[in-house]
Structures are given as C-alpha cells and as structure tokens.
N, C-alpha and C positions, 0 to 999 in steps of 0.2 A: 720503205719500199712501198709506193704506190700502183696497185693492181687496177686494170678495169677488166670488169665481167664482159665478156664479149659472148654473143649467141652464136653458136654454131652455126644456125640457119643461114646467116648474114654472111658468115665464110665459105658457106658453099652457093651464096646467090650467084650462078651464072650471067647476070643481068647486071652485074656489079664489077667493076674493075679492082685490084689489090689495091691500087691509089685511094680508090674511094673509100674501101674498107680502113685503109691506115686514117685517113680523115674522120670516118667515124670515131675512132677508135681516140683520137685526138681531142674530138668534141667532148667525148665523156671525161676523157683525162683533165683537162681544161674547161669546167662548165662555166668560167669567168669569163668566156668568148662569146657566149649568145646570151648574156646576163642582159646586156642594153641593146638586144637588136641582133641581127645578122651578122654572124662572124665575119671579121678581115680576111680576105685570102692571102693578104701580105703576113699576118700575122701565123696563121695556118702554116704558110710556106716556109717561115722560118721554123717553126715548130715541128714540122715534116720533114725538112729536107725535100719538100715537092715544088716544082714552080706554078706560079699562081694559076696560069691555065690548066694545068692540071688538077690545081684544089677547085677551079669553079667547074670543071668537068666533074670532078667528084661528087661536089654538092648538087648538081644537076642529074645524077644517074641516083644518087643516094635519095633525092627528094621524088625522082619518077618510082622507083621501087618500093617507097612507103618508108624507108629508112631515117627519112628527115623532112622536118615540118618546115615550112617557110613563114607562118604566123602563128604562134611565135614562135622564133628561131631556135631549134634546140634538135640533138638527135633522139629518135624515138625508135621502139618497139613495133613492127607491124602485127596485128590481130595473130593469135596463134590458140589452139585447140589448149585449154587448161591443162598444165603439167606435162606439155609435151615439148617445151623449150628447154635445151640443153645450152649449158654457158660453159667457156672456159675462161682462164685468165691471161691477160697479155701484161707484163711490166711495163711501166712509163718508160724505164731505163730501156727497154729494147727499142723505142721510138727515137730515142736519142743516138742509138748508135749507126752512124750514117752511113756504115759499111753494109748495113743489115736492108737490102730493099725492100719495097712492099710486098711483094710476093712469098719472100723468108719469113714476113712479119705474119703474114697469113699463115703459113707451113709452120709456122711455130704454134700456133693455136690449133691447127687441124691435128697436129700430132697428139695433143691432149685428147681429140675427138676418136682415137682410134679404139677400137672395140678392148683390146688389153691394156688401155691405160690406166694404170693405179697410182697416182700422186707419189713420188716425181716420176715413175718409171713406165714403161711400156715397150711395144714391139711393132714393126711395121714392115711392111714391104714397099719398094717404089710401085709395084702391080696395084698392091691395095691403094694408095696413096692416088693412083691414077683412077680409079674406079670412082674413089670420094669426088674427086675433084674436075676431072675430064681434063686433066692437064697433060701435057706430053711427058714423057721419062725424064729428058734431057731438062725440062723445067723443075722438074721435082727434084732432081738430083742438085741441079744448079742452089734451090733453095737450102736443101737439106745439108749440104756442103758448106753454105756460107756460114748457117747456124752451127756446125761442128766446129771450123775452122776460127770462128769467135766465140766459141767457149758457150754458147747459149744452149747446146745440147752435148752430151756426151754418147758417144755410141760404139757398139763394138759387134762383131758377129762371126761366128765361125768360120764361115767360107761362103762363098758368093751365093750359094745356093740357099743359105739358112735368111731368116729373117733378121733386122738390125734390131738390137736390145737398147734402148735409149733412155736417158735421164735428160728431165729438162732442170737448165740451169740457170742461173742470173749472176755472170761473172761481174757486175759491176757493184752486187750487194755485197758478193764475196770481197771485192777489192775493198768496200767499205769496213767492212767487218777485220781486216786487216788491218787497217788505218785507225780505226778505233782501238785496237790494241796497240798500237804505238802509241797512241795519244795518251793512252793511260800510262803509258812509262816517261813520258815527257812532262806529264805536268803531278807524276808522283811526289816530287822533289820538295820537302819541308820549306813551309815561309815563301813558297812560290807559287801556290796553287792558282792563286787571283791574276799575277800576271800569265801563267800559261795558258789560264783559260781566254784571257782577251786576246792572246796571239793565235791561238786556234780559232777562235771567233772569227777572226780579222782574217785568217788565212780562208774560210768559207766565203766571207761578203766580200771581199775585195778582189777584183780580176787582176791582180798584178801579183809576180812571184819577186818581185825588185824593191827588195826591202833586208834590212840586216836587225836582227833582234840582239838587245844587249850591245846595241852600237857605240862607238867611243870616238867619234869624229873628233877630229885634231883640235877644234876650236872650243870643244867643251871643256873648259877647264875651269876648276873652283876656284875662283878667285880669293877665297879666304884662307885654302892650302894649296892652291896649285896642284891638286891631284885631279886626274881624268877623271870626268863623271860620265855615265851611261845614258842610253835613251832605251827604254824598254823595247820600241820597235821604232823603226826610222825609214820612211820610203824618201829615199834622198832625191827620186827623180822630181818628185812631187812636192819636194820642201814641208814634207808633212811628218809629225813624230807622233807618237802617242806613249802615256805614262800611266801606269797602274798605282795608285796610290790607295793602298791600304789602311787598316785601322792606325799603324805604326808612324804613319806621317802627320796625324793630329792629334794623337794621345798614347800615355803609356801601354805597354802590354806585357805579356808575359815573357817575351825577348826584346822588349825596346826599353829602354828605362827615361827617365827626363832629358837626362841630356842626349842619348840618343835620338829622341823627338826634335829637339831643339838642332840639332847639325843636319836632321832632315829636311827639315822645314827650311833652313838655309840653303841647303842643296836645290831644295825644289826652288824657291824664289830665283836662284843664280840661273838654272836650265832656263826659267821661264824667260829672264830680260836676254840672256844670251841669245835663246831662238827669236825673239821679237827684233832683235838688232842684226840677226841674219836672215829674217824673212820667212822663218819658218814657224807652221802653225803648230803649235803644240797643245794637244788633244789630250785632257786628264780623263782617265776612268777611275771610278769607284767601283766598289762591290754592287751596289745598286744597278750601275748600269750594264751588268754581266748579262743581258739579253739580247736577244737576236735582234729585235725590234730596236730596242734602245742603242745598240752598236751601229746599226744600219744608220739612225738618225744622226748618231756622233759623225759618221767620215761620209755620209750622201753626198754632199756639196762638195769634199775634199778630194776623193778618191774614186776612181772606177768602181763600179759595182757589178756582181756577178747576177745573172737570172735564178732567183731564189722562189720561183713561183711555187716550184714542187720541193716539200722539204725533203730531207736523203736522213739516213740513221746517224750519219755524223753529227749531224745537226742537232736531231733531236737527242743524243747521246752528250752533247755540250749543254744544250739545254736543262738535262736532268742535272748534271754535275753543276752547272751554274748556281741552279736553284738550291742545291743541297748545300754548296760553298756561303750564297749570301744567308741562309738560316742559319748556319754557324757563325758566321762573322757579324751577324746581328745577335746572336746568343751571348758570344765572346765580348761584344761592345759593350753590351748591360751588364755582365757580369764584371768587366774592367770599372765600367763607371761606379758600380755600387762599390766596389773595393775602394776607387779614389775617394766617394762620399764618406765611407768608413775611417778611412786614414785621415782625411782632414778634420772629421770630427774628433778622433782621438788627438789631433794635434791641438785644437782648441781646448780640450779638456785640459791637456798639459799645460798651455800656454795661461790658462784661466786660473789653473792651482799654483 
C-alpha cells in the first residue's frame, strides 16, 4: 500500500482548490511524471479523474502559491518554520476511487489533523471541521458521508449532539488481504504451486478475465493416446495459451519417473504442433520466469496489460511466494541432478565389473 505524506497546511491553504490539492498528491505519488520535464495534463487527468483544464488550473494555482516548481518541474513545500509542519497520509488507492471527489480526499486528510486524532481513530464535529476549513456544513457533510459510504472511514455517535467517533480505513487494502488469503488456498495444492503462481501473476498482469484454466478445447487431442489434453491457461478470444513447465517436463523427479518424463515431453510436442496448426500462440513458462517483470515480457505483445505503475499487496505477496518457489525448484533440480549422476556412476561400475 503506497501512501503520500501530505502537509496539513496544504490542505488548509484557502488559495488552492481541492482539485489542485489532488494534483499535488498525484505528483508525489507518481514522481516519474516530472522526471523528464513538466507533467502531462492528459496523464494527470487519467490518474486523478479530473479534466485536463482542471489539471492545468490546478498546476497554475499550486505554482502561484509556492507548492509547485516550474523549473525543474516538481511538487515542493513552501518554506516553513522549523518543526512546525504537520503531515498526514493519503493512500494511493483513495485517488483511484472515482466515486470520491477531491473535497472528500482532502477531508480524509483533515480528519487526521483533528486534535483528538490518534491513528487510526479520532473524534470530530461538523462545526469543528467548519472552523478548520471555512467550508459550509453541507460541503463537510457531503464529503464525510461519501467517505463513510465507501468505507474509507467508520464512524459512530451516541446522538446528534455528540461528536462522531471515527476510524480511518482503507477498504481496498482490506480487500487485498482477503484476496491474498484466497490465493493462499488456491496455490496450496501439492505439485501445482508453479502453475498456480503463473495463473495468479497473469490475473494481476493481464487486463482480461476472459480465460479458462485447465482448458480442454475439443481440438486438443493426444494423437498417440486419443486422450484429451489440457492448456494451463487459455485466452481463447486472443488465441493465446500459456503452459507452466516444471522440472518434471525435462527430468526425473520424486513424483515423475523416466517413463513419465517421456510421456510428458510427447504431450508437450503434441500441444505445440496442434496449437501452431490452429494459429494459437503457445507460451511456455518455466520456474525462472515467475517474476512480474519476466511475465510482463512474455505476454506484452500478446495480451492487454493492466496499469501496474503502483505495486499492490497482492503483487508483492506473489513475488515473495514466487521467489521462494524458484529457490526450492533450484535446490530440487540440483539434488535430482546429483542423484542421477550417482545412479549413472553406479550403473557404470556394475557394467564394468
């Protein structure tokens, strides 16, 4: 979960609109936008949900108030007295929620600046927020209601005369945690971890849910046995299939003997030839390919990709699990190779005697 540290005095600067504040937050969240010069209003519009004219006006207001530097282009902090600047945090996912308007984004930050706030809980009254911001009570209610309705804050109060007790939340992050638990269950099956990791990485990378796992299209028939064969993941609409080939496709393992390896290789050849004949691009993935970067390279020119400029907890979890899997696969391959070498040596000794 990526957060942006935002100075409270930016959120309280009456010369800057809420939209301009969101632009400043986006510039901090995506520093690459100003890496080669002035940021593109079109890119900022896509990332913030604002119109291009609103983005341009926001940049102009930020520059006029000293929050944005034109050369070199970057968001900055105006001079302040030492140790007087107070910061709050805005999660990047809040900017992605298009139902949350800029005023509500700002309010999410200001709630963290209320006197009784001790992360992640605090208290507020609408009158208190009006005194802080100078905004109308209706504007404050609209912003706090939007945050509550979308799960960005939880709040309660005993009656209409009492202050709200609130807790700052991140519903997107909480959803990530639930999905990670589901992923853990899905890839727990023995002898299927590599294929499972490949599928989960593809689900994060590819901007399409039109796929089938363990697909058995009618044309994929083993010419030697007449049995149906499977494609680990099949994007039929794009005519792209992906197969995960673990060590058992190339060498004997604890659960695949010599005959199993030969049969597996015959199936692999048959799949490749049938897919070529059908005009289907068959992409083979090996354990060393189970990284975000390599998987993107594998499918970049074949399938639509998601915008992954920001990482997320699911990707970080999958990268960690894939790293552990690669380490285990290397150790097992090395051990299997040593065993095979010992077996060959023993056979040679027997033959020699």
